[in-house]
VEXDREN-2710 file (C-alpha; in Angstrom, 1 decimal):
% VEXDREN-2710
k/r/px/py/pz
1/MET/24.0/64.0/-0.6
2/THR/25.3/67.6/-0.8
3/SER/28.6/67.8/-2.5
4/ALA/31.6/69.8/-1.2
5/ALA/31.6/72.2/-4.2
6/ALA/29.6/75.0/-2.6
7/PRO/30.6/78.5/-3.6
8/PRO/32.2/80.9/-1.1
9/GLU/29.8/82.0/1.6
10/GLN/29.1/85.7/2.1
11/THR/27.3/87.8/4.7
12/ALA/24.8/90.6/4.0
13/SER/24.4/93.3/6.7
14/LEU/20.8/94.4/6.4
15/PRO/18.8/97.2/8.1
16/GLY/17.9/96.6/11.7
17/GLY/21.1/94.8/12.5
18/ILE/20.1/91.6/10.6
19/GLU/22.9/89.6/9.1
20/LEU/22.2/86.9/6.6
21/ALA/24.6/84.3/5.3
22/TYR/24.2/83.5/1.6
23/ASP/25.9/82.2/-1.5
24/THR/25.2/82.4/-5.2
25/PHE/25.5/80.1/-8.2
26/GLY/25.9/80.9/-11.8
27/ASP/26.2/84.1/-13.9
28/PRO/24.5/87.2/-12.5
29/SER/23.2/87.8/-16.0
30/GLY/20.9/84.7/-15.6
31/ASP/17.4/84.9/-14.3
32/PRO/17.6/85.6/-10.6
33/LEU/16.1/82.9/-8.5
34/LEU/15.9/83.3/-4.7
35/LEU/15.6/80.0/-2.7
36/ILE/13.9/80.2/0.7
37/MET/14.2/77.2/3.0
38/GLY/11.7/76.1/5.7
39/LEU/11.6/75.8/9.5
40/GLY/15.0/75.3/11.1
41/GLY/16.6/74.5/7.8
42/PRO/19.9/76.2/6.7
43/MET/20.5/77.1/3.1
44/THR/22.6/73.9/2.7
45/TRP/19.4/72.0/2.6
46/TRP/19.2/73.3/-0.9
47/ASP/21.5/70.7/-2.4
48/VAL/24.5/72.1/-4.3
49/ARG/23.8/69.8/-7.2
50/LEU/20.2/71.0/-7.4
51/CYS/21.4/74.6/-7.4
52/GLU/23.8/73.7/-10.2
53/ARG/21.0/72.2/-12.3
54/LEU/19.0/75.3/-11.7
55/VAL/21.9/77.2/-13.2
56/GLU/21.9/74.9/-16.2
57/ALA/18.2/75.9/-16.6
58/GLY/19.2/79.5/-16.9
59/PHE/19.0/80.8/-13.4
60/TYR/21.3/82.9/-11.2
61/VAL/20.7/81.1/-7.9
62/VAL/20.8/82.7/-4.5
63/ARG/20.3/80.7/-1.3
64/TYR/20.6/81.9/2.2
65/ASP/20.1/81.1/5.9
66/ASN/17.0/82.7/7.3
67/ARG/17.5/84.8/10.4
68/ASP/18.2/82.8/13.5
69/ILE/19.4/79.8/11.5
70/GLY/22.8/78.4/10.5
71/HIS/25.4/81.1/9.9
72/SER/23.0/84.0/9.9
73/ALA/23.0/86.1/13.1
74/PRO/20.7/84.9/15.9
75/PHE/17.8/87.1/16.8
76/PRO/18.9/89.3/19.7
77/THR/16.6/88.4/22.5
78/ASP/16.6/86.7/25.9
79/GLU/12.9/85.9/25.5
80/ARG/12.1/82.3/26.2
81/ILE/9.5/80.5/24.1
82/THR/7.8/78.0/26.4
83/LEU/5.9/74.9/25.3
84/ALA/2.8/76.4/26.9
85/ARG/3.2/79.5/24.7
86/LEU/3.6/77.3/21.6
87/ALA/0.6/75.3/22.6
88/ARG/-1.4/78.5/23.1
89/ALA/-0.5/79.6/19.6
90/PHE/-1.2/76.2/18.2
91/ALA/-4.7/76.4/19.6
92/GLY/-5.2/79.7/17.8
93/LEU/-5.3/81.8/21.0
94/PRO/-3.8/85.3/20.9
95/THR/0.0/85.0/21.3
96/THR/2.9/87.4/20.7
97/ALA/5.9/86.3/18.7
98/PRO/9.5/87.8/18.6
99/TYR/9.1/88.3/14.9
100/ALA/6.6/87.5/12.1
101/LEU/6.6/86.0/8.6
102/THR/6.4/89.6/7.3
103/ASP/9.8/90.2/9.0
104/LEU/11.3/87.2/7.3
105/ALA/9.8/88.4/4.0
106/ASP/11.4/91.8/4.6
107/ASP/14.7/90.1/5.1
108/ALA/14.4/88.4/1.7
109/ALA/13.6/91.8/0.1
110/ALA/16.5/93.4/1.8
111/LEU/18.9/90.6/0.7
112/LEU/17.8/91.3/-2.9
113/THR/18.6/95.0/-2.4
114/HIS/22.0/94.1/-1.0
115/LEU/22.7/92.0/-4.1
116/GLY/21.6/94.8/-6.4
117/ILE/18.7/92.6/-7.7
118/ASP/15.5/94.7/-8.4
119/SER/13.3/91.6/-8.6
120/ALA/13.6/87.8/-8.6
121/HIS/11.8/84.6/-9.2
122/VAL/11.2/83.0/-5.8
123/TRP/11.0/79.3/-4.8
124/GLY/10.1/78.6/-1.2
125/VAL/9.5/75.3/0.5
126/SER/7.4/74.7/3.6
127/MET/7.8/77.8/5.8
128/GLY/9.9/79.2/2.9
129/GLY/6.7/78.9/0.8
130/MET/4.9/81.0/3.4
131/ILE/7.7/83.6/3.2
132/ALA/7.6/83.6/-0.6
133/GLN/3.8/84.2/-0.5
134/THR/4.3/87.0/2.0
135/LEU/7.1/88.5/0.0
136/ALA/4.8/88.6/-3.1
137/ILE/2.0/90.2/-1.1
138/HIS/4.1/92.8/0.7
139/HIS/6.8/93.4/-1.9
140/PRO/5.1/92.7/-5.2
141/ASP/7.6/94.8/-7.2
142/ARG/10.4/92.5/-6.0
143/VAL/8.9/89.3/-7.2
144/ARG/8.8/88.1/-10.8
145/SER/7.3/84.6/-10.2
146/VAL/6.6/82.3/-7.2
147/CYS/6.8/78.6/-6.7
148/SER/5.3/77.6/-3.4
149/THR/6.2/74.0/-2.5
150/MET/4.7/71.8/0.3
151/SER/3.3/75.0/2.0
152/THR/-0.1/76.5/2.9
153/THR/-2.0/79.8/3.1
154/GLY/-2.2/80.3/6.9
155/ASP/-5.8/79.1/6.9
156/ARG/-6.0/76.7/9.9
157/ARG/-8.5/74.6/8.1
158/VAL/-6.0/73.4/5.6
159/GLY/-2.3/72.3/5.5
160/PHE/-2.6/70.6/8.9
161/GLN/-0.1/68.0/10.3
162/HIS/-0.9/64.3/10.5
163/PRO/-2.2/63.7/14.1
164/THR/0.3/60.9/14.7
165/LEU/3.3/62.9/13.6
166/LEU/4.4/65.0/16.6
167/PRO/4.6/62.2/19.2
168/ALA/6.6/60.1/16.8
169/LEU/9.2/62.8/16.4
170/LEU/9.7/63.5/20.1
171/ILE/13.1/62.0/20.9
172/LYS/14.8/63.3/24.0
173/LYS/18.4/62.2/23.5
174/PRO/20.5/65.4/23.6
175/GLY/23.4/66.6/21.5
176/LEU/24.6/65.5/18.0
177/ASP/23.5/61.9/18.5
178/GLY/20.0/63.0/19.4
179/TYR/19.8/65.4/16.5
180/ILE/20.9/62.6/14.1
181/GLU/18.3/60.3/15.5
182/ARG/15.6/62.9/15.1
183/GLN/16.6/63.6/11.5
184/ILE/16.6/59.9/10.6
185/LYS/13.3/59.3/12.3
186/GLY/11.9/62.5/10.7
187/ALA/13.0/61.3/7.2
188/LEU/11.0/58.1/7.8
189/GLN/8.0/59.9/9.1
190/ILE/7.7/62.8/6.7
191/GLY/10.0/62.0/3.8
192/SER/8.8/60.8/0.4
193/PRO/7.7/57.2/0.6
194/GLY/8.0/56.9/-3.2
195/TYR/11.5/58.4/-3.2
196/PRO/13.2/57.2/0.0
197/GLU/16.5/58.8/0.9
198/PRO/19.4/56.6/2.0
199/GLU/20.0/56.7/5.7
200/ASP/23.7/57.5/5.3
201/GLU/22.7/60.7/3.3
202/VAL/20.3/61.7/6.0
203/ARG/22.9/61.1/8.7
204/GLN/25.6/63.2/6.8
205/ARG/23.2/66.1/6.3
206/ALA/22.3/66.0/10.0
207/ILE/26.0/66.1/10.9
208/ASP/26.6/69.0/8.4
209/THR/23.6/70.9/9.8
210/TRP/24.7/70.4/13.4
211/ASN/28.2/71.6/12.6
212/ARG/26.6/74.7/10.9
213/GLY/24.7/75.5/14.1
214/VAL/21.5/74.1/15.6
215/ASP/19.6/76.3/18.1
216/ALA/16.4/74.9/19.6
217/ALA/15.4/78.4/20.9
218/ALA/15.8/79.8/17.4
219/VAL/13.6/77.1/15.9
220/ALA/11.0/77.8/18.5
221/ARG/11.0/81.4/17.5
222/GLN/10.5/80.5/13.9
223/MET/7.8/78.0/14.9
224/LEU/5.9/80.8/16.7
225/ALA/6.1/82.9/13.6
226/ILE/4.4/80.1/11.7
227/LEU/1.8/79.5/14.4
228/THR/0.8/83.2/14.6
229/GLN/0.7/83.8/10.8
230/PRO/-2.4/85.3/9.3
231/ASP/-4.7/83.7/6.8
232/ARG/-3.3/85.0/3.5
233/THR/-6.1/83.7/1.3
234/LYS/-7.7/87.1/0.4
235/ASP/-4.3/88.7/-0.2
236/LEU/-3.2/85.8/-2.4
237/GLY/-6.3/86.4/-4.4
238/ARG/-5.1/89.9/-5.3
239/LEU/-1.7/88.7/-6.7
240/ASP/-0.9/89.4/-10.3
241/VAL/2.3/87.3/-10.8
242/PRO/3.0/83.9/-12.4
243/PHE/2.5/81.4/-9.5
244/SER/2.9/77.7/-9.2
245/VAL/2.3/75.2/-6.4
246/ILE/4.0/71.9/-5.9
247/HIS/2.7/69.5/-3.2
248/GLY/3.2/65.8/-2.4
249/LEU/0.1/63.7/-2.0
250/ALA/2.0/61.8/0.8
251/ASP/2.9/65.0/2.8
252/LYS/2.3/64.4/6.5
253/MET/3.8/67.6/7.7
254/VAL/1.7/70.0/5.6
255/HIS/-1.4/68.2/4.3
256/VAL/-2.0/68.5/0.6
257/SER/-5.1/70.6/1.3
258/GLY/-2.6/73.5/2.0
259/GLY/-1.2/73.3/-1.5
260/ARG/-4.6/72.9/-3.1
261/ALA/-5.9/76.0/-1.1
262/THR/-2.9/78.0/-2.1
263/ALA/-3.4/77.3/-5.8
264/ALA/-7.1/77.9/-5.6
265/ALA/-6.4/81.3/-3.9
266/VAL/-4.0/82.7/-6.6
267/PRO/-5.5/83.7/-9.9
268/GLY/-4.0/81.6/-12.7
269/ALA/-1.9/79.5/-10.4
270/GLU/-0.6/76.1/-11.7
271/LEU/-0.9/73.1/-9.3
272/THR/1.3/70.1/-9.5
273/LEU/0.5/67.2/-7.2
274/ILE/3.0/64.4/-6.9
275/ARG/2.3/60.8/-5.8
276/GLY/4.8/59.4/-3.4
277/MET/6.2/62.8/-2.5
278/GLY/6.2/63.7/1.2
279/HIS/7.8/66.7/2.9
280/ASP/11.2/66.9/1.4
281/LEU/13.0/67.5/-1.9
282/PRO/14.0/64.0/-3.2
283/GLU/16.6/63.9/-5.9
284/GLY/14.3/61.7/-8.1
285/LEU/11.9/64.7/-8.3
286/TRP/14.5/67.4/-9.1
287/PRO/13.7/67.3/-12.9
288/THR/10.0/67.9/-12.1
289/PHE/10.8/70.7/-9.7
290/ILE/13.1/72.4/-12.2
291/ARG/10.6/72.1/-15.0
292/VAL/7.9/73.7/-12.9
293/VAL/10.1/76.5/-11.6
294/ARG/11.4/77.2/-15.1
295/ARG/7.9/77.1/-16.7
296/THR/6.6/79.5/-14.1
297/ALA/9.5/81.9/-14.6
298/ASP/8.9/81.8/-18.3
299/ARG/5.4/83.1/-17.8
300/ALA/6.8/86.3/-16.2
301/VAL/7.0/89.4/-18.2
302/ALA/10.7/90.3/-18.8
303/VAL/11.9/93.1/-16.7
END
């Protein structure tokens, strides 16, 4: 469970009126490590204790709320994302989105500029892995190394969801009680079967996330950015940066084929597949995650 020892939160005012909430851990003289969370997840889903252990591994850690999430400013639009529009995008039909993964990657690059960081190691999970990949493709000078975790390339033939997942997660109860119920059921459906998280910890994280701000419309906008993403396979093949992939063999949200395809696309990428890992960051696997992120960073040329 996330401890209460989070550092003071700050706000970065970026070009285009984007405002991102962020905080930092450790000494700025450490190796900068940017943490990018996935769909609908605030920066607090990066557990404070995990961040502190990354500091012990030599990193200066930056975590932040993506646009539209948590304490970052909502995207200024009255545009409504309907289920029909999401279904059209899911089917691969031409669909417009309020913003794209490239915009989210631009946000990450702008945050580094705000912090005075020329380049950083980047660890992204799920949608955050897609953003990390996109950041490396479009802003290669800002990226020292990449760890893409439980993510995929944008190729629709890989990284798909388990067909039974969506109906199981549809709970209609509104408000905080409904959100807690969805998170508990989601942890059972997509969490790591080999590293189950206690229900009271899932419940507390759900309460903390709700209190931070949960906006279904914002999550829908992020979902549309995911569903309209391009296939990055060819662009990934042109990367020249230390790159690692971590994926759970029990991941029902993003099939392990997404991780395998990502590693196969990037020259020299390291692939770590973990039995019993689903679509989360269980504490029992933190040592493994940290070793991979540190090892990948150590492959980077000092800048």
